[in-house]
N, C-alpha and C positions, 0 to 999 in steps of 0.2 A: 177308679184308680186306688190303688192301695197306699195307704198312708204310711210312707217311709220317707226318711230325713236321714241326711248325714250329718254328723257332729263334725263341725270344722275343726276343731280342736282335736279331734282324733288323726287329721288327715293334714300333714305338714304343705302337701302341695296345694291346698286351698287358702292356708294363710301366710303362705311365703310373701315376702313383701314384692318380688318380682310380678307373681299373680295379682296380687292387691292392685299395683300399678296399673295393670293392662285392663282390668276389671273396671276400675275406678273411673279409667280414661274413658272406655266405651260407655259406661253408665252416666258420665256427664253428658254424654251427648243423647241417650235415650236411656232413660231410667227403668231399670229391669229389662232392657231390651236386649241382654247378652247373657247365655248361661254355658256352663261347661257341658260337652256332650261326648257321647261315644267312649273311648277306650278309658278314660280318666274316670268316668261315673261307673263303668261297668266292673273296673277293678276295683275300685274302691268298696262298692257292694259285694263284690266276691271275697275280700280280703284278699286282694292280690296287689303286688307291687303296682305303683301309677309311675309312667316314664313320661310318655308325651301327654301333653295338655290342650286339646282342641277346644276352642270356644265357637258358638253359634250365635250369630248376631241377626237383629232384624234391620241393621245399618246397611246402606250400600255399602259396595267396597270404596267408593271414593269418600263417604262420610265416615266409615271406620277409618281409615288413613288419616282424614284431617282431625280425629279425635285423638288419635295414637300419638301423631306427630306433635299435637298441640301440648301433650303432657311429657314430651321430650323422648317418646320412645321410638327407636328405629322400627322401620316396616320396610318388607322387602315384597314386590308383588309376584310371589312365587306361583300363584295359579289365578292370576286375576280375571282370565277369561271365565272361570268357573267361580269366581267370588272370592277367591281364598289369597289371604295375605299372610306372611309371617312379621308377626311383632317380636321384637328381641329387646327384652328390658333385663338388665343386669347379666346379660350373656346367656339368657334362658331364652329360648324359641318358643312362640306359642302361634298356633295357626288359627287364625281367625277367617269365619266363613260366613258369608251372608246367607239366609235362609234361601232354599232353593225349591223348585219343583220341576220335573222332567216335562220337556216340553216335546222330545221324540227320543227313541233308543234304537241301536242297531244291533244289540248283542256286544258291542265294544267299547262304545261310548255313547254319552248322553249329551243332547241339546238342552239346556238348561234356562229357566228365567227365574229372576227373584222375587221374593215373597216375604209377607209379614206373617204368614200363619204357621205357627210351630207345627200343627197336625200334618200340613202338606210337606215340611220338611222331613217330618218323622217317616212319613210314608214312603218317601223313596229310597231309606235307607235298606241294607239287606236283612240283618237280623233284629228281632226285637230287643235282644240285651245290647244292641249297639246302638239303639234309638233312644235312650234315655237322656234326660237333661238333668241338670243341677244348678241352682243359684248359689249366690257367694253364701246365703245363711245356711244352705244344705239341704233346702225343700227339692224334692225329686219330681220331675214332671214327666209321666210315662202317657204317651198317646196311643201305643199298640200293643200295651199287655207284657212288656218286657220284664216288669218287676216280678210277675209270676213265674218267670224262667230262672231266677235269680237262685234260689233255694235250692233246686235239683240240677241246675247248670244245665239247662236245656238249651239247645241251639235251633231256633226255630225262626223261618224266614217271616218276613212281614207279609201278611195277607197270602196270596195265593204263591206256594214256590216256584211254579212255573212260569208265572208272571214275573217274580224277581230275576229269575234265571235268564228268560229272554231278554230281559235290560241289559244284563252284561253276563256272559257265558263264565266270566272268571268267578263268579259267584259260586259254581260248583264245586272249584278248588279252594275257594275261601269257606266254604262249609266244613270241608274234612280239617283243614287248618283250625278253624275254630273249634270243631268238636276235638281235634286233638289236643290242642291247649286250654281248653275251658270246659269241653264236655265232661258228662259222665252217665253210665248207665247206657241206656239203650237209645241208639239215635233217633230223632224224630222221623217217624213213617213217612209223613209226606214229602219230606225234604229227601230223603233216600229215593224215593219212587220219581221224583223230578228230576234228581241228579242221574239215575240209570236212564230214564226216557231220553234225557237231552244230551247226551255225551258228544253227539255229532256236531254239536256247536263249538266244542272246546277247539276244533281246527281252525277258526275265526281267530283265535287269542294271538297276541304276538309272542316271540319266543322270551322277550325280557319279562313280560307280566306273569308269564308260566314259571320262569326261572326264579323270578324273587318270592312268587307266593308258594312254591315247593319248598325253598330253602327256609323260609319261615314257618312251614308245616313240619318240617324235620327237624328244625330247632325247639320244638316243643318237648318237654321233660321225658315224655314217654308217646310217641306218635303211633305205636304198633297197632291199636284197635282201629284208627283213623285207615293205616295202610291196608290192614285186612279188609275195612270197608270199601276202599278204592278198588281192591281187587274184584270184589263181589259185585260190584256195580257196573264195572268195565271202565271206571275211569282211568286207571292207570294204563290199562292197555290201549285207548284211545289218546292218552298223552305221550306214553313213552315205549308202545309197542309190546308190551309184556305186561303180567300181572305184578311181577315184584315178588322178592323173598322177604316177606315181612319177619319170618322167624328168625333170619338172622340179623335184622334191625332189633329185634326183641334182645338177642344175643349181646348186641353190640351196646345196647342201653345197659344191660346188666354188668358189661365190663367198665361202663362209664366213659363211653364214645359218644360226646355229644355235639360234635362237630358235624354240621348238615352235609358236607361233602363225604365225609366217611360213611355216614348212613346212606346216602343216596349212592354211593359205591357198592356198600353191602345189599342194599335193597335191590339195584339194577344190575348187579354182578357185570358179566362180560359185557353187557348191553351199556354200561355207563360212559365208558371212553366214546362210544359211539354217536352219543347223544351230546358231546361238547358243541359242536356245529349249531344243531336243531337249537339248543337252549341259549347260544351266544354267551358262553361263558367268559369270564376275563381271562387273561394270558397266564395269569397265577393260576387261577381254580383249573383251566383245562391241562396245565402242568402237572398239577397234583393228582387229576383224575389218570392222566396217562402213566404216570409213576405207579398208580395202586393198580393199574391194569397192567403192568409189566411182570410176566412171569417169569424171567429171568432174575429180576429184583427180588420178588418174592420167595423163590427157591433160596437164594442166596442168603436172604436174611433168615428165613426158616432154618436152615442148616447152621447158621453160626449166632444166632441171637444169645444162645445160653452162656457162651463165654464173653464175659464182661470186655475183654481186650478186642474181640472181634465185633461186637456191638459198637464200640467207639469208633473203630475204622469204619464201619457202615456208615455211621452218623457223618464222619468227617468227609467220606465221599459223596453221599447223597442227601445230607441234611436232616436236620432233626425232624422234621415233620414228614418227612417221605417215609423214614424210618418207622417213626411212630404209626403212622396210617398203616403201613405194611403190617406191623404187629397186631394192631387191632383187628385188621382183617383175619390174619391168619389165627388169633386167639378166637374168632368168633365162629370159627367151624363149630358143626355140630357135637364134636366131642369136647368134654370138659377141659378147660384150658390148663396147660400143664403148671405145676409148680413153679413159682418165680414168674410167672407173666406180669404181674403189676410192677414189680420191681423193674423189670426190663423195659416196660412202657414209660415208667416215671425217668429213667435213665436215658433213654433215648430222647426223650423230651426236654431234658436238663442239661445234658453233657454239652458242655462248652468247647466246641472242636478250636483246638489253637491253630494259628495262621504258620504256614511253613515257612522257618525263618531265612531261607535261602532264595536267592535270586539269581538271574541269569548275570546280573552286573558283579555280583559277588563270585561267581566261577570266572566271569573274564578277569578279574583281578588276579585270581587263583592261578591265571594263566592257561584257562580253556576258552579255544576260540569259538565264536559264535557259529552255529549250525547243528547238524546231526549229533556230533559229538556233546554239545554242551546240552541238548534236550535229553539224550541217553544219561548223561550223568544227574541231570537233575531228577529225572524219574527214579533212577538209582538210589539217590541219594533220600529223596522223598519216601520211597519204600522202607529204607533203615530207619528213618526217622517215626515211621509209622508203627513198624514193627517194635521198636522201643517203647510203645505209647507215648510216643510224643515227646519224651525225655532229652534227646540227644539235643544239646546246643546247638548253635551256630558254630562255634570253634570246634566242638566235635563233629560235626559234619564236614568242615573243611578239612579236619584231620584225615578223614576217610579217603580223600580223593590223593 
């Protein structure tokens, strides 16, 4: 085990009052029996920001809950069947999980039992850099060789890659996600071979898990190398029915398009809208993908975006997000984006489209009866208002009647 230590003074997340409250409460029930684990330790060692704080403990869930509540900390049994509680201290959530070992696995889920053996808990995790523990004083505990992977940012399965994947086939997609987010250099050869050989197991996974992991992968600062590797290994074809266009995602990255749905649309192209049901996307996500796949809207925006007034009309009709999405996809074509592309996207996102000032009630008071005539008049006046770049007032519009 390499001698590595975190200096708590350099890491606010370790010394924050909420963190100390939770760790002190657990320590009172079992001195030295609780440690930080996973993402917080990995990110701290990599020099990356720490967001979520997970804690592993030798305490049973019941004992951990009792210790936390005795310290006045709210506890929610968010995953109690797997030994996980969520402690909320000073409005900050902490996942607290009892050490576990796998009793059985089926490629999708595991049956676990609790243990007090740190090495057993580490051995059931996915990648070596995710199985590092740290105490409150900063001491690092490494049972699987993860410290050795930190300097070169290597993503390596614990033990035999095939065994880890067979326990949960989502780990194939997680390998690409972690390689996209944290890896550098050549990917681990054993991991690539295992992922290539075991793509059939991806069919077992639920749409929700695949969707969530894919969006996390595409949210990486630059996922292009991982996407190319997914094509080479057959993973993207197994999941989405095609290799995908990693080059287009590369161009989107250069344009500053960091939204996972825009990148997914660029990656899967015309196939993207057809994957809405398969991935069980939310209604809002489904609407965005359908709009991005609308050829008429795309052509309309492509023709009109250079004129600022026309761009504002498009935003009024279709919304900021839909227009900006289309612009990103239009400008990510193989040709260099035209002059002014950045300003167009910025304006599409920032333009605050006003609300049409007239209603049917206003027209009724002006003597227009409800029915087709009122509808036609409203549409005509709205067009005049839009053509004025939204400058005509309510009084101006009523005068037009």
